[in-house]
C-alpha angles and dihedrals in degrees: 000000000000127000097264092051090049090050093050091046090050092050090049091050091049091049091047091048090049091049090051091048091051090050091049091048092049092049092048092047091048091053090050091049090051091049092050092049090047089055090050092048090049090050090052092048090051092049091048092050093048092048093048091046090054090048092052092048090053090046091055092048092050093046090051091049091050091047090054091047090049090051089052091050091049091051089050092049091048092051091049091048090053091048092050091047092049091047091051090051091050090050089060089061119088117278096259094053091046092051091049091052094039099091091053091047092050090051090052091048092052092048092047096044100068117154117289112273110254127219103263117245111259092030093129129069112274094234097180088061088066105029104027109105090343094153092046094049092049091045091053091051090047090050090056091052092048091049091049091050090046091053090047092051093049092050092049093048092046096241 
């Protein structure tokens, strides 16, 4: 092989080696990109799960509160029903007996007929707590993580 053939072969080998190095770099960089995106995806999945868990906990609390309120309303309805039934029974008595029992009956009616129970404030899910600025809040948390990783990378690299 003469000098020019050796020179051409050497240049081809160098180019081939460079091409292989570029391919290797691209593959390595692609793996790193995928790893970084997977970390971001995992962060988003974790945030989603935490937010939904908090929502479900609030839902259970609100449902329990409404169940207790409904039980209270049912007790109130039952007491009123008994009072009505007793009053109807007394009305079947003769007028004198009814009038004698009337003051006691009126007292029972007044005790039983308390104001209608109102839906307590805060009974519904506080939707803005979960949806209000959701993207912004998650972005801020993500920004903290990115900054922490950036600092860690700089300290490892000695910058």
